[in-house]
Structure formats: C-alpha cells, structure tokens
All heavy atoms as a GROMACS GRO file, in nm:
protein
  570
    1MET      N    1  -9.420   3.070   6.002
    1MET     CA    2  -9.515   3.104   6.107
    1MET      C    3  -9.446   3.197   6.207
    1MET      O    4  -9.334   3.169   6.250
    1MET     CB    5  -9.562   2.976   6.175
    1MET     CG    6  -9.655   3.004   6.291
    1MET     SD    7  -9.713   2.854   6.372
    1MET     CE    8  -9.871   2.839   6.298
    2PRO      N    9  -9.510   3.307   6.246
    2PRO     CA   10  -9.448   3.399   6.341
    2PRO      C   11  -9.431   3.335   6.478
    2PRO      O   12  -9.513   3.254   6.521
    2PRO     CB   13  -9.546   3.516   6.347
    2PRO     CG   14  -9.665   3.479   6.271
    2PRO     CD   15  -9.638   3.351   6.200
    3ARG      N   16  -9.325   3.374   6.547
    3ARG     CA   17  -9.299   3.325   6.682
    3ARG      C   18  -9.374   3.412   6.783
    3ARG      O   19  -9.395   3.531   6.759
    3ARG     CB   20  -9.150   3.331   6.710
    3ARG     CG   21  -9.072   3.240   6.618
    3ARG     CD   22  -8.930   3.237   6.658
    3ARG     NE   23  -8.926   3.172   6.789
    3ARG     CZ   24  -8.817   3.146   6.855
    3ARG    NH1   25  -8.701   3.180   6.805
    3ARG    NH2   26  -8.820   3.087   6.972
    4PRO      N   27  -9.411   3.354   6.898
    4PRO     CA   28  -9.478   3.436   7.000
    4PRO      C   29  -9.384   3.544   7.052
    4PRO      O   30  -9.263   3.527   7.053
    4PRO     CB   31  -9.513   3.335   7.110
    4PRO     CG   32  -9.448   3.208   7.076
    4PRO     CD   33  -9.396   3.217   6.936
    5SER      N   34  -9.442   3.656   7.096
    5SER     CA   35  -9.362   3.767   7.145
    5SER      C   36  -9.311   3.743   7.288
    5SER      O   37  -9.226   3.816   7.336
    5SER     CB   38  -9.443   3.897   7.142
    5SER     OG   39  -9.557   3.884   7.223
    6ARG      N   40  -9.363   3.643   7.353
    6ARG     CA   41  -9.317   3.608   7.487
    6ARG      C   42  -9.286   3.459   7.491
    6ARG      O   43  -9.337   3.383   7.410
    6ARG     CB   44  -9.423   3.642   7.592
    6ARG     CG   45  -9.552   3.562   7.574
    6ARG     CD   46  -9.655   3.597   7.680
    6ARG     NE   47  -9.781   3.535   7.648
    6ARG     CZ   48  -9.814   3.410   7.677
    6ARG    NH1   49  -9.729   3.331   7.738
    6ARG    NH2   50  -9.931   3.360   7.644
    7GLN      N   51  -9.200   3.421   7.585
    7GLN     CA   52  -9.167   3.280   7.600
    7GLN      C   53  -9.289   3.206   7.653
    7GLN      O   54  -9.356   3.252   7.746
    7GLN     CB   55  -9.051   3.265   7.697
    7GLN     CG   56  -9.004   3.123   7.711
    7GLN     CD   57  -8.884   3.113   7.804
    7GLN    OE1   58  -8.839   3.212   7.859
    7GLN    NE2   59  -8.833   2.995   7.819
    8LEU      N   60  -9.320   3.092   7.593
    8LEU     CA   61  -9.434   3.015   7.640
    8LEU      C   62  -9.400   2.946   7.771
    8LEU      O   63  -9.289   2.891   7.786
    8LEU     CB   64  -9.473   2.911   7.535
    8LEU     CG   65  -9.528   2.967   7.405
    8LEU    CD1   66  -9.555   2.854   7.305
    8LEU    CD2   67  -9.655   3.045   7.430
    9PRO      N   68  -9.492   2.947   7.867
    9PRO     CA   69  -9.467   2.881   7.995
    9PRO      C   70  -9.456   2.730   7.975
    9PRO      O   71  -9.519   2.673   7.886
    9PRO     CB   72  -9.589   2.915   8.079
    9PRO     CG   73  -9.679   2.995   7.995
    9PRO     CD   74  -9.620   3.012   7.861
   10GLN      N   75  -9.375   2.666   8.059
   10GLN     CA   76  -9.355   2.522   8.053
   10GLN      C   77  -9.372   2.463   8.191
   10GLN      O   78  -9.343   2.529   8.292
   10GLN     CB   79  -9.215   2.490   8.003
   10GLN     CG   80  -9.186   2.541   7.864
   10GLN     CD   81  -9.042   2.510   7.825
   10GLN    OE1   82  -8.978   2.420   7.877
   10GLN    NE2   83  -8.990   2.587   7.730
   11VAL      N   84  -9.416   2.338   8.197
   11VAL     CA   85  -9.423   2.266   8.324
   11VAL      C   86  -9.283   2.263   8.384
   11VAL      O   87  -9.185   2.238   8.314
   11VAL     CB   88  -9.479   2.124   8.303
   11VAL    CG1   89  -9.466   2.041   8.430
   11VAL    CG2   90  -9.624   2.130   8.256
   12GLY      N   91  -9.274   2.292   8.512
   12GLY     CA   92  -9.146   2.296   8.582
   12GLY      C   93  -9.084   2.434   8.590
   12GLY      O   94  -8.986   2.454   8.663
   13ALA      N   95  -9.139   2.531   8.517
   13ALA     CA   96  -9.086   2.667   8.519
   13ALA      C   97  -9.104   2.729   8.658
   13ALA      O   98  -9.207   2.710   8.724
   13ALA     CB   99  -9.153   2.754   8.414
   14GLN      N  100  -9.005   2.805   8.702
   14GLN     CA  101  -9.012   2.877   8.828
   14GLN      C  102  -9.098   3.002   8.811
   14GLN      O  103  -9.095   3.066   8.706
   14GLN     CB  104  -8.872   2.917   8.875
   14GLN     CG  105  -8.781   2.798   8.899
   14GLN     CD  106  -8.832   2.709   9.010
   14GLN    OE1  107  -8.861   2.754   9.120
   14GLN    NE2  108  -8.844   2.581   8.980
   15ALA      N  109  -9.172   3.035   8.915
   15ALA     CA  110  -9.262   3.150   8.910
   15ALA      C  111  -9.262   3.220   9.045
   15ALA      O  112  -9.214   3.166   9.145
   15ALA     CB  113  -9.403   3.106   8.873
   16ARG      N  114  -9.317   3.340   9.046
   16ARG     CA  115  -9.333   3.415   9.169
   16ARG      C  116  -9.479   3.457   9.178
   16ARG      O  117  -9.532   3.519   9.084
   16ARG     CB  118  -9.241   3.536   9.169
   16ARG     CG  119  -9.241   3.612   9.299
   16ARG     CD  120  -9.126   3.709   9.304
   16ARG     NE  121  -9.165   3.834   9.243
   16ARG     CZ  122  -9.117   3.952   9.279
   16ARG    NH1  123  -9.026   3.960   9.372
   16ARG    NH2  124  -9.158   4.060   9.219
   17ILE      N  125  -9.544   3.423   9.287
   17ILE     CA  126  -9.684   3.456   9.309
   17ILE      C  127  -9.688   3.585   9.392
   17ILE      O  128  -9.633   3.589   9.502
   17ILE     CB  129  -9.757   3.342   9.382
   17ILE    CG1  130  -9.748   3.213   9.299
   17ILE    CG2  131  -9.903   3.380   9.409
   17ILE    CD1  132  -9.788   3.088   9.375
   18ALA      N  133  -9.749   3.688   9.336
   18ALA     CA  134  -9.760   3.818   9.403
   18ALA      C  135  -9.899   3.831   9.463
   18ALA      O  136  -9.999   3.838   9.391
   18ALA     CB  137  -9.735   3.930   9.302
   19HIS      N  138  -9.906   3.830   9.595
   19HIS     CA  139 -10.034   3.838   9.666
   19HIS      C  140 -10.074   3.983   9.690
   19HIS      O  141  -9.989   4.072   9.700
   19HIS     CB  142 -10.025   3.763   9.799
   19HIS     CG  143 -10.009   3.616   9.783
   19HIS    ND1  144 -10.113   3.532   9.753
   19HIS    CD2  145  -9.897   3.538   9.789
   19HIS    CE1  146 -10.068   3.409   9.744
   19HIS    NE2  147  -9.938   3.409   9.765
   20PHE      N  148 -10.204   4.004   9.700
   20PHE     CA  149 -10.258   4.135   9.732
   20PHE      C  150 -10.198   4.179   9.866
   20PHE      O  151 -10.195   4.103   9.961
   20PHE     CB  152 -10.411   4.129   9.740
   20PHE     CG  153 -10.475   4.262   9.761
   20PHE    CD1  154 -10.481   4.354   9.659
   20PHE    CD2  155 -10.530   4.296   9.883
   20PHE    CE1  156 -10.541   4.478   9.677
   20PHE    CE2  157 -10.589   4.419   9.902
   20PHE     CZ  158 -10.595   4.509   9.799
   21GLY      N  159 -10.147   4.298   9.874
   21GLY     CA  160 -10.086   4.347   9.996
   21GLY      C  161  -9.934   4.347   9.990
   21GLY      O  162  -9.869   4.394  10.082
   22GLY      N  163  -9.877   4.291   9.884
   22GLY     CA  164  -9.734   4.302   9.864
   22GLY      C  165  -9.650   4.182   9.902
   22GLY      O  166  -9.529   4.186   9.888
   23SER      N  167  -9.709   4.074   9.951
   23SER     CA  168  -9.627   3.957   9.983
   23SER      C  169  -9.609   3.870   9.859
   23SER      O  170  -9.690   3.873   9.767
   23SER     CB  171  -9.690   3.876  10.097
   23SER     OG  172  -9.813   3.821  10.058
   24PHE      N  173  -9.500   3.794   9.859
   24PHE     CA  174  -9.466   3.708   9.746
   24PHE      C  175  -9.434   3.568   9.796
   24PHE      O  176  -9.393   3.551   9.910
   24PHE     CB  177  -9.342   3.762   9.672
   24PHE     CG  178  -9.364   3.895   9.607
   24PHE    CD1  179  -9.337   4.012   9.676
   24PHE    CD2  180  -9.411   3.903   9.478
   24PHE    CE1  181  -9.356   4.135   9.616
   24PHE    CE2  182  -9.432   4.026   9.418
   24PHE     CZ  183  -9.404   4.142   9.487
   25GLU      N  184  -9.452   3.470   9.708
   25GLU     CA  185  -9.407   3.334   9.737
   25GLU      C  186  -9.360   3.270   9.608
   25GLU      O  187  -9.404   3.305   9.500
   25GLU     CB  188  -9.516   3.250   9.804
   25GLU     CG  189  -9.628   3.209   9.713
   25GLU     CD  190  -9.729   3.116   9.780
   25GLU    OE1  191  -9.691   3.003   9.819
   25GLU    OE2  192  -9.846   3.157   9.794
   26ALA      N  193  -9.267   3.178   9.623
   26ALA     CA  194  -9.216   3.105   9.508
   26ALA      C  195  -9.318   3.002   9.464
   26ALA      O  196  -9.398   2.952   9.543
   26ALA     CB  197  -9.085   3.036   9.544
   27GLY      N  198  -9.318   2.971   9.335
   27GLY     CA  199  -9.408   2.871   9.281
   27GLY      C  200  -9.344   2.798   9.165
   27GLY      O  201  -9.239   2.840   9.114
   28VAL      N  202  -9.406   2.688   9.127
   28VAL     CA  203  -9.361   2.608   9.013
   28VAL      C  204  -9.482   2.577   8.926
   28VAL      O  205  -9.586   2.535   8.978
   28VAL     CB  206  -9.295   2.476   9.060
   28VAL    CG1  207  -9.257   2.389   8.942
   28VAL    CG2  208  -9.174   2.504   9.147
   29VAL      N  209  -9.470   2.597   8.796
   29VAL     CA  210  -9.577   2.565   8.703
   29VAL      C  211  -9.593   2.413   8.698
   29VAL      O  212  -9.497   2.341   8.670
   29VAL     CB  213  -9.548   2.622   8.563
   29VAL    CG1  214  -9.656   2.580   8.463
   29VAL    CG2  215  -9.534   2.773   8.568
   30VAL      N  216  -9.714   2.364   8.727
   30VAL     CA  217  -9.740   2.220   8.727
   30VAL      C  218  -9.827   2.177   8.610
   30VAL      O  219  -9.834   2.058   8.579
   30VAL     CB  220  -9.800   2.171   8.860
   30VAL    CG1  221  -9.700   2.190   8.974
   30VAL    CG2  222  -9.931   2.240   8.892
   31ALA      N  223  -9.894   2.271   8.543
   31ALA     CA  224  -9.975   2.238   8.426
   31ALA      C  225  -9.992   2.362   8.339
   31ALA      O  226 -10.000   2.474   8.390
   31ALA     CB  227 -10.112   2.185   8.467
   32VAL      N  228  -9.994   2.338   8.207
   32VAL     CA  229 -10.012   2.445   8.109
   32VAL      C  230 -10.129   2.405   8.019
   32VAL      O  231 -10.131   2.295   7.967
   32VAL     CB  232  -9.885   2.465   8.023
   32VAL    CG1  233  -9.907   2.572   7.917
   32VAL    CG2  234  -9.766   2.498   8.112
   33HIS      N  235 -10.227   2.494   8.005
   33HIS     CA  236 -10.347   2.467   7.926
   33HIS      C  237 -10.370   2.581   7.826
   33HIS      O  238 -10.315   2.690   7.841
   33HIS     CB  239 -10.470   2.457   8.017
   33HIS     CG  240 -10.456   2.358   8.128
   33HIS    ND1  241 -10.466   2.223   8.110
   33HIS    CD2  242 -10.431   2.377   8.260
   33HIS    CE1  243 -10.449   2.162   8.225
   33HIS    NE2  244 -10.428   2.253   8.318
   34ASP      N  245 -10.454   2.556   7.728
   34ASP     CA  246 -10.498   2.658   7.632
   34ASP      C  247 -10.380   2.730   7.566
   34ASP      O  248 -10.374   2.854   7.562
   34ASP     CB  249 -10.591   2.761   7.698
   34ASP     CG  250 -10.718   2.699   7.753
   34ASP    OD1  251 -10.762   2.596   7.698
   34ASP    OD2  252 -10.771   2.752   7.853
   35ASP      N  253 -10.283   2.653   7.518
   35ASP     CA  254 -10.167   2.710   7.449
   35ASP      C  255 -10.092   2.812   7.533
   35ASP      O  256 -10.043   2.913   7.484
   35ASP     CB  257 -10.206   2.773   7.315
   35ASP     CG  258 -10.259   2.670   7.216
   35ASP    OD1  259 -10.207   2.556   7.214
   35ASP    OD2  260 -10.352   2.703   7.141
   36GLY      N  261 -10.083   2.786   7.664
   36GLY     CA  262 -10.008   2.874   7.753
   36GLY      C  263 -10.085   2.990   7.810
   36GLY      O  264 -10.029   3.074   7.879
   37ARG      N  265 -10.216   2.995   7.786
   37ARG     CA  266 -10.297   3.106   7.837
   37ARG      C  267 -10.357   3.077   7.974
   37ARG      O  268 -10.412   3.166   8.038
   37ARG     CB  269 -10.407   3.141   7.737
   37ARG     CG  270 -10.352   3.201   7.607
   37ARG     CD  271 -10.461   3.246   7.514
   37ARG     NE  272 -10.557   3.143   7.481
   37ARG     CZ  273 -10.546   3.059   7.378
   37ARG    NH1  274 -10.442   3.065   7.298
   37ARG    NH2  275 -10.639   2.969   7.356
   38ARG      N  276 -10.348   2.951   8.020
   38ARG     CA  277 -10.400   2.914   8.153
   38ARG      C  278 -10.297   2.823   8.219
   38ARG      O  279 -10.252   2.726   8.158
   38ARG     CB  280 -10.535   2.844   8.141
   38ARG     CG  281 -10.604   2.819   8.274
   38ARG     CD  282 -10.750   2.778   8.256
   38ARG     NE  283 -10.766   2.665   8.168
   38ARG     CZ  284 -10.772   2.537   8.208
   38ARG    NH1  285 -10.760   2.507   8.336
   38ARG    NH2  286 -10.789   2.441   8.121
   39LEU      N  287 -10.260   2.856   8.343
   39LEU     CA  288 -10.156   2.782   8.414
   39LEU      C  289 -10.205   2.737   8.551
   39LEU      O  290 -10.286   2.806   8.614
   39LEU     CB  291 -10.032   2.870   8.436
   39LEU     CG  292  -9.971   2.939   8.316
   39LEU    CD1  293  -9.856   3.027   8.361
   39LEU    CD2  294  -9.924   2.837   8.215
   40GLU      N  295 -10.153   2.625   8.596
   40GLU     CA  296 -10.170   2.581   8.734
   40GLU      C  297 -10.032   2.588   8.797
   40GLU      O  298  -9.935   2.538   8.740
   40GLU     CB  299 -10.226   2.440   8.740
   40GLU     CG  300 -10.368   2.430   8.688
   40GLU     CD  301 -10.421   2.288   8.691
   40GLU    OE1  302 -10.394   2.216   8.788
   40GLU    OE2  303 -10.487   2.251   8.593
   41VAL      N  304 -10.026   2.651   8.915
   41VAL     CA  305  -9.897   2.674   8.981
   41VAL      C  306  -9.907   2.628   9.126
   41VAL      O  307 -10.002   2.663   9.196
   41VAL     CB  308  -9.859   2.824   8.975
   41VAL    CG1  309  -9.731   2.851   9.050
   41VAL    CG2  310  -9.848   2.869   8.830
   42ARG      N  311  -9.806   2.549   9.169
   42ARG     CA  312  -9.801   2.505   9.309
   42ARG      C  313  -9.714   2.603   9.386
   42ARG      O  314  -9.598   2.626   9.351
   42ARG     CB  315  -9.743   2.365   9.320
   42ARG     CG  316  -9.744   2.310   9.463
   42ARG     CD  317  -9.688   2.171   9.474
   42ARG     NE  318  -9.737   2.080   9.372
   42ARG     CZ  319  -9.853   2.015   9.375
   42ARG    NH1  320  -9.936   2.033   9.476
   42ARG    NH2  321  -9.887   1.934   9.278
   43GLY      N  322  -9.772   2.660   9.493
   43GLY     CA  323  -9.699   2.754   9.577
   43GLY      C  324  -9.616   2.683   9.683
   43GLY      O  325  -9.618   2.559   9.694
   44GLU      N  326  -9.545   2.761   9.763
   44GLU     CA  327  -9.458   2.706   9.866
   44GLU      C  328  -9.531   2.617   9.965
   44GLU      O  329  -9.474   2.520  10.015
   44GLU     CB  330  -9.390   2.820   9.943
   44GLU     CG  331  -9.292   2.898   9.860
   44GLU     CD  332  -9.240   3.021   9.932
   44GLU    OE1  333  -9.296   3.060  10.037
   44GLU    OE2  334  -9.143   3.080   9.883
   45GLY      N  335  -9.656   2.650   9.996
   45GLY     CA  336  -9.734   2.573  10.092
   45GLY      C  337  -9.800   2.449  10.033
   45GLY      O  338  -9.869   2.376  10.103
   46GLY      N  339  -9.782   2.425   9.903
   46GLY     CA  340  -9.839   2.308   9.839
   46GLY      C  341  -9.973   2.332   9.770
   46GLY      O  342 -10.021   2.246   9.697
   47GLU      N  343 -10.033   2.448   9.793
   47GLU     CA  344 -10.162   2.480   9.730
   47GLU      C  345 -10.141   2.506   9.581
   47GLU      O  346 -10.046   2.572   9.541
   47GLU     CB  347 -10.223   2.602   9.796
   47GLU     CG  348 -10.357   2.641   9.739
   47GLU     CD  349 -10.415   2.764   9.807
   47GLU    OE1  350 -10.346   2.830   9.887
   47GLU    OE2  351 -10.531   2.795   9.776
   48VAL      N  352 -10.232   2.452   9.498
   48VAL     CA  353 -10.225   2.476   9.354
   48VAL      C  354 -10.324   2.586   9.319
   48VAL      O  355 -10.443   2.578   9.351
   48VAL     CB  356 -10.256   2.346   9.274
   48VAL    CG1  357 -10.261   2.376   9.125
   48VAL    CG2  358 -10.152   2.240   9.304
   49LEU      N  359 -10.272   2.691   9.255
   49LEU     CA  360 -10.353   2.805   9.214
   49LEU      C  361 -10.361   2.808   9.062
   49LEU      O  362 -10.266   2.769   8.993
   49LEU     CB  363 -10.290   2.936   9.263
   49LEU     CG  364 -10.267   2.947   9.413
   49LEU    CD1  365 -10.183   3.069   9.445
   49LEU    CD2  366 -10.400   2.953   9.485
   50GLU      N  367 -10.473   2.856   9.010
   50GLU     CA  368 -10.491   2.867   8.866
   50GLU      C  369 -10.484   3.013   8.824
   50GLU      O  370 -10.543   3.100   8.888
   50GLU     CB  371 -10.626   2.808   8.824
   50GLU     CG  372 -10.643   2.800   8.675
   50GLU     CD  373 -10.771   2.728   8.634
   50GLU    OE1  374 -10.841   2.675   8.721
   50GLU    OE2  375 -10.800   2.728   8.514
   51PHE      N  376 -10.409   3.038   8.716
   51PHE     CA  377 -10.392   3.172   8.662
   51PHE      C  378 -10.429   3.172   8.515
   51PHE      O  379 -10.408   3.073   8.445
   51PHE     CB  380 -10.247   3.218   8.677
   51PHE     CG  381 -10.205   3.234   8.820
   51PHE    CD1  382 -10.149   3.128   8.889
   51PHE    CD2  383 -10.222   3.355   8.886
   51PHE    CE1  384 -10.111   3.140   9.021
   51PHE    CE2  385 -10.185   3.369   9.018
   51PHE     CZ  386 -10.129   3.261   9.086
   52VAL      N  387 -10.483   3.284   8.468
   52VAL     CA  388 -10.517   3.300   8.327
   52VAL      C  389 -10.448   3.426   8.275
   52VAL      O  390 -10.424   3.521   8.350
   52VAL     CB  391 -10.670   3.310   8.303
   52VAL    CG1  392 -10.738   3.181   8.340
   52VAL    CG2  393 -10.730   3.426   8.380
   53LEU      N  394 -10.417   3.426   8.148
   53LEU     CA  395 -10.354   3.541   8.085
   53LEU      C  396 -10.460   3.645   8.055
   53LEU      O  397 -10.555   3.619   7.981
   53LEU     CB  398 -10.283   3.497   7.957
   53LEU     CG  399 -10.198   3.602   7.888
   53LEU    CD1  400 -10.084   3.648   7.977
   53LEU    CD2  401 -10.143   3.545   7.758
   54SER      N  402 -10.445   3.762   8.114
   54SER     CA  403 -10.540   3.871   8.092
   54SER      C  404 -10.520   3.930   7.953
   54SER      O  405 -10.409   3.968   7.917
   54SER     CB  406 -10.519   3.980   8.197
   54SER     OG  407 -10.587   4.097   8.161
   55ARG      N  408 -10.626   3.939   7.876
   55ARG     CA  409 -10.618   4.002   7.743
   55ARG      C  410 -10.591   4.151   7.754
   55ARG      O  411 -10.529   4.210   7.668
   55ARG     CB  412 -10.747   3.978   7.665
   55ARG     CG  413 -10.764   3.836   7.622
   55ARG     CD  414 -10.890   3.820   7.540
   55ARG     NE  415 -10.904   3.683   7.496
   55ARG     CZ  416 -10.988   3.645   7.405
   55ARG    NH1  417 -11.068   3.734   7.347
   55ARG    NH2  418 -10.996   3.519   7.369
   56ALA      N  419 -10.640   4.211   7.861
   56ALA     CA  420 -10.625   4.356   7.878
   56ALA      C  421 -10.483   4.397   7.915
   56ALA      O  422 -10.435   4.501   7.873
   56ALA     CB  423 -10.722   4.406   7.984
   57THR      N  424 -10.415   4.314   7.997
   57THR     CA  425 -10.284   4.354   8.048
   57THR      C  426 -10.169   4.263   8.003
   57THR      O  427 -10.053   4.297   8.026
   57THR     CB  428 -10.284   4.354   8.202
   57THR    OG1  429 -10.305   4.220   8.248
   57THR    CG2  430 -10.390   4.447   8.257
   58ALA      N  431 -10.202   4.148   7.943
   58ALA     CA  432 -10.101   4.049   7.903
   58ALA      C  433 -10.022   3.998   8.023
   58ALA      O  434  -9.906   3.962   8.012
   58ALA     CB  435 -10.010   4.102   7.794
   59ARG      N  436 -10.085   3.995   8.141
   59ARG     CA  437 -10.025   3.941   8.263
   59ARG      C  438 -10.111   3.826   8.314
   59ARG      O  439 -10.232   3.823   8.289
   59ARG     CB  440 -10.014   4.047   8.371
   59ARG     CG  441  -9.922   4.161   8.334
   59ARG     CD  442  -9.911   4.260   8.448
   59ARG     NE  443  -9.829   4.373   8.412
   59ARG     CZ  444  -9.700   4.383   8.443
   59ARG    NH1  445  -9.642   4.288   8.510
   59ARG    NH2  446  -9.632   4.488   8.406
   60PHE      N  447 -10.047   3.735   8.387
   60PHE     CA  448 -10.124   3.626   8.446
   60PHE      C  449 -10.188   3.673   8.575
   60PHE      O  450 -10.122   3.725   8.664
   60PHE     CB  451 -10.032   3.505   8.473
   60PHE     CG  452  -9.996   3.431   8.348
   60PHE    CD1  453  -9.874   3.451   8.286
   60PHE    CD2  454 -10.085   3.341   8.290
   60PHE    CE1  455  -9.840   3.383   8.170
   60PHE    CE2  456 -10.053   3.273   8.174
   60PHE     CZ  457  -9.930   3.294   8.114
   61VAL      N  458 -10.320   3.654   8.583
   61VAL     CA  459 -10.399   3.693   8.700
   61VAL      C  460 -10.475   3.571   8.749
   61VAL      O  461 -10.491   3.473   8.677
   61VAL     CB  462 -10.497   3.807   8.665
   61VAL    CG1  463 -10.421   3.933   8.625
   61VAL    CG2  464 -10.593   3.767   8.554
   62ALA      N  465 -10.523   3.578   8.872
   62ALA     CA  466 -10.598   3.466   8.930
   62ALA      C  467 -10.720   3.436   8.846
   62ALA      O  468 -10.792   3.527   8.803
   62ALA     CB  469 -10.639   3.499   9.073
   63ALA      N  470 -10.744   3.308   8.821
   63ALA     CA  471 -10.864   3.266   8.749
   63ALA      C  472 -10.985   3.306   8.833
   63ALA      O  473 -10.983   3.299   8.954
   63ALA     CB  474 -10.862   3.116   8.724
   64GLY      N  475 -11.089   3.351   8.768
   64GLY     CA  476 -11.209   3.392   8.840
   64GLY      C  477 -11.213   3.541   8.870
   64GLY      O  478 -11.310   3.590   8.924
   65GLY      N  479 -11.106   3.612   8.836
   65GLY     CA  480 -11.106   3.758   8.854
   65GLY      C  481 -11.095   3.798   8.999
   65GLY      O  482 -11.042   3.726   9.082
   66GLY      N  483 -11.144   3.916   9.029
   66GLY     CA  484 -11.135   3.968   9.164
   66GLY      C  485 -10.998   4.022   9.197
   66GLY      O  486 -10.919   4.055   9.110
   67GLN      N  487 -10.969   4.030   9.324
   67GLN     CA  488 -10.842   4.086   9.372
   67GLN      C  489 -10.744   3.977   9.414
   67GLN      O  490 -10.672   3.992   9.510
   67GLN     CB  491 -10.869   4.180   9.489
   67GLN     CG  492 -10.951   4.301   9.452
   67GLN     CD  493 -10.877   4.393   9.356
   67GLN    OE1  494 -10.757   4.412   9.365
   67GLN    NE2  495 -10.949   4.448   9.260
   68GLY      N  496 -10.742   3.867   9.342
   68GLY     CA  497 -10.652   3.757   9.374
   68GLY      C  498 -10.509   3.785   9.336
   68GLY      O  499 -10.475   3.893   9.288
   69PRO      N  500 -10.423   3.686   9.357
   69PRO     CA  501 -10.282   3.704   9.326
   69PRO      C  502 -10.254   3.715   9.176
   69PRO      O  503 -10.337   3.679   9.094
   69PRO     CB  504 -10.217   3.577   9.384
   69PRO     CG  505 -10.326   3.477   9.388
   69PRO     CD  506 -10.452   3.553   9.409
   70ARG      N  507 -10.134   3.765   9.146
   70ARG     CA  508 -10.084   3.771   9.009
   70ARG      C  509  -9.965   3.676   9.000
   70ARG      O  510  -9.904   3.641   9.100
   70ARG     CB  511 -10.036   3.913   8.975
   70ARG     CG  512 -10.146   4.015   8.974
   70ARG     CD  513 -10.092   4.155   8.940
   70ARG     NE  514  -9.956   4.182   8.986
   70ARG     CZ  515  -9.922   4.228   9.106
   70ARG    NH1  516 -10.015   4.250   9.196
   70ARG    NH2  517  -9.796   4.251   9.136
   71LEU      N  518  -9.929   3.639   8.880
   71LEU     CA  519  -9.819   3.547   8.861
   71LEU      C  520  -9.712   3.611   8.773
   71LEU      O  521  -9.744   3.673   8.672
   71LEU     CB  522  -9.868   3.418   8.793
   71LEU     CG  523  -9.762   3.310   8.776
   71LEU    CD1  524  -9.729   3.247   8.910
   71LEU    CD2  525  -9.807   3.206   8.678
   72GLU      N  526  -9.589   3.595   8.814
   72GLU     CA  527  -9.474   3.641   8.735
   72GLU      C  528  -9.387   3.520   8.705
   72GLU      O  529  -9.348   3.448   8.797
   72GLU     CB  530  -9.394   3.744   8.815
   72GLU     CG  531  -9.474   3.865   8.856
   72GLU     CD  532  -9.402   3.954   8.957
   72GLU    OE1  533  -9.289   3.919   8.997
   72GLU    OE2  534  -9.458   4.056   8.994
   73LEU      N  535  -9.358   3.496   8.579
   73LEU     CA  536  -9.265   3.389   8.543
   73LEU      C  537  -9.124   3.440   8.565
   73LEU      O  538  -9.092   3.551   8.527
   73LEU     CB  539  -9.287   3.344   8.399
   73LEU     CG  540  -9.425   3.282   8.373
   73LEU    CD1  541  -9.441   3.253   8.224
   73LEU    CD2  542  -9.442   3.154   8.453
   74VAL      N  543  -9.041   3.359   8.628
   74VAL     CA  544  -8.905   3.398   8.660
   74VAL      C  545  -8.819   3.388   8.536
   74VAL      O  546  -8.822   3.288   8.463
   74VAL     CB  547  -8.848   3.311   8.774
   74VAL    CG1  548  -8.703   3.343   8.801
   74VAL    CG2  549  -8.932   3.327   8.900
   75ALA      N  550  -8.744   3.493   8.507
   75ALA     CA  551  -8.656   3.496   8.389
   75ALA      C  552  -8.557   3.380   8.395
   75ALA      O  553  -8.514   3.339   8.501
   75ALA     CB  554  -8.582   3.628   8.381
   76GLY      N  555  -8.524   3.328   8.277
   76GLY     CA  556  -8.427   3.219   8.269
   76GLY      C  557  -8.490   3.082   8.260
   76GLY      O  558  -8.422   2.982   8.252
   77ASN      N  559  -8.623   3.076   8.262
   77ASN     CA  560  -8.693   2.947   8.245
   77ASN      C  561  -8.682   2.904   8.101
   77ASN      O  562  -8.689   2.984   8.010
   77ASN     CB  563  -8.841   2.958   8.283
   77ASN     CG  564  -8.862   2.967   8.432
   77ASN    OD1  565  -8.802   2.892   8.508
   77ASN    ND2  566  -8.943   3.061   8.474
   78GLY      N  567  -8.672   2.773   8.082
   78GLY     CA  568  -8.677   2.720   7.946
   78GLY      C  569  -8.548   2.729   7.883
   78GLY      O  570  -8.499   2.715   7.787
   0.00000   0.00000   0.00000
C-alpha cells in the first residue's frame, strides 16, 4: 500500500495558527478526524478551532470557508 505524501497529523502535534492580517499563535492538535483531513486545534488562549484540508491547495484552512485562519503543522512532529 502506498504511503501518504505528507506526514499524518497526530493528537499532541505542535501547530501554528496563521490569522488573517499576519498574526500567528501556537496551537496543539487535540483531535484528528476523517483520516487526518479534519483537525481540532487548541490555540494559546484555550479556544478550539476546526480546520479542514483544502482539496484545492492541500493546506489546512478554517472549517466553514471564508477568510478564517490557516493552520501550519510544525516540522518535527511525530
């Protein structure tokens, strides 16, 4: 069976939440759904945000679309 081209996200993985306007905050993956295509991430303030993997860009974007934050998984997880 072929391996995925990217590392699958795991609970506890460090992440960076990129907000519209250029600000960033640290986050931690607290839940992984749909074989790694949907994530719940707790930000520095304790708020849990949901991100989905965009088919068009292969990046994690805010669930529900719009101009919400993006998610970057920090290298070295797992």
